[in-house]
Backbone bond lengths (Angstrom), bond angles and torsions (degrees), N, CA, C in turn:
res aa  C-N    CA-C-N  psi(-1)  N-CA   C-N-CA  omega(-1)  CA-C   N-CA-C  phi
1 X - - - 1.447 - - 1.511 111.64 -
2 X 1.287 116.57 -33.11 1.460 118.95 178.02 1.519 109.74 -63.99
3 X 1.333 115.91 -38.75 1.463 120.24 179.52 1.518 112.37 -63.32
4 X 1.333 117.54 -44.13 1.464 119.23 179.12 1.526 110.91 -68.93
5 X 1.313 116.28 -34.32 1.466 119.67 175.49 1.516 111.24 -62.39
6 X 1.323 115.99 -41.51 1.457 119.60 179.28 1.532 110.96 -67.87
7 X 1.330 116.94 -41.54 1.469 119.81 177.54 1.531 111.03 -60.08
8 X 1.319 116.88 -44.32 1.461 120.53 178.55 1.528 110.75 -64.88
9 X 1.323 116.37 -38.63 1.464 121.01 178.32 1.524 111.18 -59.88
10 X 1.321 116.58 -35.49 1.462 121.99 -176.93 1.536 113.48 -81.21
11 X 1.336 117.97 -8.91 1.462 119.62 178.35 1.525 110.33 -63.02
12 X 1.320 117.52 136.01 1.470 119.23 177.16 1.526 110.87 -66.26
13 X 1.318 116.23 145.71 1.466 121.08 -179.33 1.521 111.83 -55.55
14 X 1.320 118.16 -36.29 1.473 121.03 -176.89 1.529 111.60 -60.04
15 X 1.331 117.19 -29.22 1.471 121.35 178.69 1.533 110.73 -69.31
16 X 1.316 116.10 -24.68 1.464 121.42 -173.55 1.530 113.51 -105.91
17 X 1.311 117.18 11.69 1.471 120.73 -177.94 1.526 112.61 -67.69
18 X 1.325 116.77 -30.51 1.460 121.95 -176.53 1.529 110.31 -130.73
19 X 1.312 115.05 156.55 1.460 120.37 174.95 1.522 109.27 -71.41
20 X 1.317 116.78 136.59 1.464 120.73 173.24 1.530 108.18 -96.51
21 X 1.331 118.26 -171.42 1.472 121.35 -176.75 1.524 112.15 -59.90
22 X 1.326 117.87 -33.11 1.461 121.00 -179.99 1.524 111.48 -75.64
23 X 1.317 116.60 -39.72 1.457 121.42 -171.71 1.527 114.53 -91.67
24 X 1.308 118.02 -13.39 1.464 120.53 -174.63 1.528 110.98 -60.77
25 X 1.325 116.10 147.40 1.470 119.71 177.92 1.523 110.65 -63.77
26 X 1.306 115.79 143.20 1.456 122.14 176.75 1.532 108.53 -104.49
27 X 1.299 115.52 150.16 1.472 120.41 -177.18 1.520 111.92 -55.95
28 X 1.339 117.05 -41.88 1.478 120.05 -176.65 1.531 112.47 -64.23
29 X 1.337 117.40 -20.68 1.468 119.71 -178.23 1.530 112.41 -74.05
30 X 1.337 115.84 -21.37 1.470 121.78 175.94 1.525 112.97 45.26
31 X 1.319 116.44 52.06 1.457 120.59 176.52 1.519 114.40 66.41
32 X 1.321 117.43 21.55 1.460 121.66 -179.85 1.515 113.90 101.59
33 X 1.316 116.83 -12.98 1.470 119.99 -177.77 1.525 112.21 -63.62
34 X 1.330 116.83 -30.69 1.468 121.15 176.45 1.523 110.42 -56.79
35 X 1.325 117.55 -44.05 1.466 121.62 -177.73 1.528 111.53 -71.98
36 X 1.325 116.96 -30.15 1.462 120.11 176.10 1.528 110.09 -68.47
37 X 1.316 116.14 -45.35 1.464 120.06 -174.87 1.522 112.82 -74.66
38 X 1.325 117.96 -48.67 1.452 121.64 -171.15 1.525 114.43 -90.95
39 X 1.323 117.50 -21.59 1.465 119.89 -178.13 1.529 112.88 -120.69
40 X 1.316 117.98 -3.16 1.471 122.27 -177.94 1.528 110.51 47.84
41 X 1.305 116.25 44.34 1.461 122.63 -171.98 1.528 112.87 -58.98
42 X 1.305 117.57 -31.05 1.477 119.66 -179.62 1.531 112.20 -62.35
43 X 1.317 116.94 -29.08 1.470 120.85 -177.45 1.520 113.06 -71.31
44 X 1.339 117.37 -33.52 1.464 119.49 -170.41 1.516 114.81 -120.96
45 X 1.329 118.52 -7.44 1.466 119.36 -173.33 1.528 113.60 -60.44
46 X 1.290 118.27 -32.00 1.471 120.69 -179.12 1.528 112.78 -77.80
47 X 1.320 117.90 -6.37 1.468 121.42 179.12 1.531 112.50 -84.33
48 X 1.332 116.78 -16.22 1.464 119.99 -178.77 1.525 110.67 -75.67
49 X 1.324 116.75 148.78 1.474 118.87 176.63 1.519 110.37 -69.12
50 X 1.304 116.42 150.05 1.456 122.93 179.49 1.519 108.04 -110.82
51 X 1.319 116.87 116.82 1.461 120.49 -176.75 1.513 114.45 -107.64
52 X 1.325 117.93 5.62 1.459 120.64 -176.39 1.512 114.25 -59.51
53 X 1.300 117.53 -29.58 1.456 120.80 -179.21 1.518 113.38 -97.15
54 X 1.325 117.64 13.82 1.467 121.14 -175.91 1.529 113.08 -67.09
55 X 1.317 116.54 -31.46 1.468 120.45 -179.14 1.522 109.45 -108.10
56 X 1.320 115.54 148.17 1.457 120.18 -179.05 1.527 109.89 -55.47
57 X 1.315 115.68 129.27 1.453 121.42 -178.35 1.520 113.71 88.60
58 X 1.338 117.14 -6.38 1.464 120.65 178.46 1.522 110.69 -75.37
59 X 1.320 115.89 164.45 1.463 120.21 -177.33 1.525 110.24 -126.49
60 X 1.303 115.73 128.57 1.461 121.53 175.51 1.525 109.26 -71.94
61 X 1.331 116.08 141.27 1.455 120.98 179.27 1.526 111.49 -101.92
62 X 1.307 117.27 17.76 1.460 119.35 -178.56 1.527 112.10 -71.58
63 X 1.323 116.60 -17.50 1.472 122.02 175.78 1.525 108.64 -139.62
64 X 1.331 114.68 154.44 1.462 119.00 175.64 1.517 109.99 -63.08
65 X 1.308 116.52 153.71 1.468 121.81 179.44 1.521 111.34 -85.75
66 X 1.286 116.72 -3.66 1.459 123.53 -179.30 1.509 108.26 154.37
67 X 1.320 116.31 159.83 1.459 120.46 -178.49 1.518 111.66 -97.00
68 X 1.316 116.73 -2.38 1.459 119.55 176.68 1.525 109.38 -83.62
69 X 1.319 116.74 171.06 1.465 122.15 -177.29 1.525 111.76 -55.88
70 X 1.321 117.94 -44.82 1.476 121.33 -178.04 1.532 111.15 -62.85
71 X 1.329 116.84 -41.88 1.464 120.60 179.47 1.516 112.06 -65.96
72 X 1.336 116.32 -41.15 1.464 120.65 179.49 1.532 111.25 -67.93
73 X 1.321 116.19 -40.38 1.470 119.31 178.50 1.530 111.06 -67.12
74 X 1.333 117.27 -37.24 1.466 120.47 177.44 1.530 110.25 -65.43
75 X 1.321 116.45 -39.30 1.461 120.24 177.95 1.525 110.40 -63.90
76 X 1.326 116.84 -44.19 1.470 121.09 178.29 1.532 110.10 -60.43
77 X 1.318 116.69 -40.47 1.471 120.86 178.46 1.528 110.64 -60.86
78 X 1.324 117.74 -41.24 1.464 120.70 -179.99 1.528 112.06 -70.97
79 X 1.340 117.31 -28.87 1.466 118.28 174.81 1.527 109.94 -69.92
80 X 1.320 117.28 -34.49 1.473 119.86 174.85 1.525 110.14 -62.99
81 X 1.315 116.17 -43.21 1.464 120.97 178.96 1.530 110.18 -59.99
82 X 1.318 116.32 -45.73 1.467 120.98 -179.17 1.528 111.17 -65.34
83 X 1.315 116.53 -43.09 1.461 118.37 -179.82 1.527 110.62 -63.32
84 X 1.316 117.41 -43.74 1.468 120.19 177.42 1.524 111.28 -59.82
85 X 1.318 116.78 -41.84 1.470 120.18 179.76 1.522 110.52 -59.16
86 X 1.327 117.18 -42.82 1.464 120.13 -178.81 1.524 111.88 -72.25
87 X 1.325 118.36 -36.72 1.462 120.03 174.76 1.530 110.00 -64.93
88 X 1.331 116.67 -40.91 1.468 119.94 179.48 1.527 111.40 -64.40
89 X 1.310 117.48 -26.38 1.465 120.53 177.69 1.528 111.60 -76.70
90 X 1.328 117.63 -29.18 1.468 121.67 -178.03 1.525 111.90 -84.14
91 X 1.309 116.91 -42.64 1.469 121.79 -170.68 1.536 114.36 -54.76
92 X 1.317 120.01 -43.23 1.470 118.17 -177.21 1.530 114.80 -78.39
93 X 1.310 119.50 1.20 1.463 121.98 -177.17 1.531 113.25 -50.78
94 X 1.342 120.34 -43.35 1.476 119.00 179.33 1.536 113.68 -60.42
95 X 1.314 117.83 -24.88 1.467 119.66 178.21 1.527 112.40 -63.04
96 X 1.311 116.96 -25.72 1.457 120.12 -179.52 1.531 112.16 -65.00
97 X 1.336 116.60 -16.21 1.473 120.54 176.85 1.525 111.04 -66.00
98 X 1.319 116.77 -20.11 1.461 120.16 -178.41 1.533 112.38 -67.35
99 X 1.319 118.48 -29.30 1.461 119.71 -176.64 1.533 113.82 -129.73
100 X 1.314 116.47 9.66 1.467 120.06 176.72 1.524 109.68 -119.64
101 X 1.328 117.21 155.02 1.471 119.36 178.03 1.530 110.86 -64.20
102 X 1.312 116.22 147.46 1.461 122.12 -177.13 1.530 112.13 -58.22
103 X 1.335 117.58 -37.18 1.462 120.23 -177.56 1.536 111.96 -63.71
104 X 1.331 116.52 -21.57 1.460 120.56 -178.46 1.532 113.19 -81.96
105 X 1.316 116.74 -21.50 1.469 120.58 -174.58 1.529 114.76 -58.81
106 X 1.313 120.87 -44.10 1.474 118.44 178.24 1.527 112.36 -58.70
107 X 1.316 116.83 -35.20 1.466 120.49 178.18 1.528 111.38 -69.62
108 X 1.321 116.19 -38.10 1.463 120.48 179.73 1.529 110.89 -68.47
109 X 1.318 116.30 -40.97 1.467 120.18 177.41 1.525 109.59 -65.06
110 X 1.327 116.65 -45.02 1.470 120.55 178.51 1.528 110.34 -59.85
111 X 1.319 117.14 -42.91 1.463 120.87 178.87 1.528 110.44 -60.62
112 X 1.329 117.31 -47.49 1.468 121.16 -179.08 1.523 110.95 -59.59
113 X 1.318 116.86 -40.79 1.461 120.45 -179.47 1.528 111.12 -71.61
114 X 1.323 116.62 -47.12 1.473 120.44 -177.36 1.533 111.63 -62.57
115 X 1.314 116.74 -36.97 1.468 120.42 -178.19 1.524 111.74 -78.15
116 X 1.328 118.55 -39.39 1.458 121.14 -171.91 1.521 115.55 -96.62
117 X 1.316 118.94 -32.97 1.460 120.66 -176.55 1.528 113.53 -58.97
118 X 1.327 119.75 -44.87 1.467 118.15 178.40 1.533 112.56 -60.54
119 X 1.308 116.85 -36.97 1.469 120.56 179.33 1.527 110.67 -67.55
120 X 1.328 116.06 -40.65 1.465 120.09 177.73 1.528 110.01 -63.47
121 X 1.326 116.32 -43.36 1.470 120.46 178.59 1.525 110.21 -58.69
122 X 1.314 117.58 -46.53 1.465 120.66 -176.11 1.531 111.82 -66.38
123 X 1.329 117.81 -45.53 1.468 117.48 -178.06 1.524 111.12 -70.09
124 X 1.326 117.92 -34.03 1.475 119.51 175.10 1.525 109.76 -64.90
125 X 1.318 116.01 -46.48 1.463 120.93 179.73 1.532 110.19 -57.00
126 X 1.317 116.84 -48.11 1.462 119.53 -178.87 1.528 111.71 -64.47
127 X 1.337 116.92 -40.45 1.470 119.04 179.84 1.529 110.87 -66.82
128 X 1.327 117.38 -38.76 1.461 120.14 178.13 1.524 111.07 -64.40
129 X 1.313 116.84 -39.07 1.472 120.37 176.52 1.525 110.73 -64.21
130 X 1.334 116.65 -42.73 1.469 120.71 177.57 1.523 109.22 -62.41
131 X 1.327 116.64 -41.57 1.469 120.43 177.71 1.521 112.26 -60.01
132 X 1.323 116.85 -41.54 1.475 120.20 176.71 1.513 110.43 -61.41
133 X 1.319 116.00 -43.06 1.458 120.66 -179.46 1.525 111.01 -64.37
134 X 1.323 116.97 -45.69 1.468 120.78 178.79 1.533 110.77 -63.15
135 X 1.319 117.53 -39.79 1.467 120.92 178.63 1.523 111.43 -64.74
136 X 1.325 116.30 -41.95 1.462 118.92 -179.18 1.522 110.98 -67.08
137 X 1.329 116.66 -32.63 1.464 119.59 177.30 1.525 111.35 -71.01
138 X 1.350 116.04 -35.27 1.459 120.00 177.59 1.518 112.00 -65.68
139 X 1.327 116.34 -36.76 1.457 120.04 -176.28 1.528 112.56 -88.67
140 X 1.319 117.28 -7.18 1.469 120.08 179.69 1.536 109.79 -71.00
141 X 1.322 117.09 144.34 1.471 119.97 177.90 1.530 110.36 -57.83
142 X 1.296 116.26 133.57 1.467 121.12 178.48 1.509 113.73 81.35
143 X 1.331 118.03 3.83 1.470 120.71 179.83 1.510 109.95 -75.54
144 X 1.341 114.73 149.39 1.468 119.49 177.72 1.484 110.72 -104.42
């Protein structure tokens, strides 16, 4: 996981400016409301560890980077980075079957999901909320 975190940390910001096919909001998420209703994410999201500042030059997502458009967009970019890091940690799990006993694989898959899924939920939820905020500012009278 440290390796995928470092790889995500090294991604250029320009790669993370927009949602790609994996990161794009889905209709069922309803701007994050899905995670509020079905996962009660607001109750536990602050209990997860924050690793954004683990590498030199990294940014912690425990607080917004600013309430202006630039700060909100930078925060959204860092949530994309975090989500990619957690997906990159899950995806190679089946490769571990090559050198581990078969009976161990269900435990390894469960571990990958239990460790990474809550983090993915939280960063998606936060990015969707930021997206709602940015959209409402765009549609507000006099918004730029």
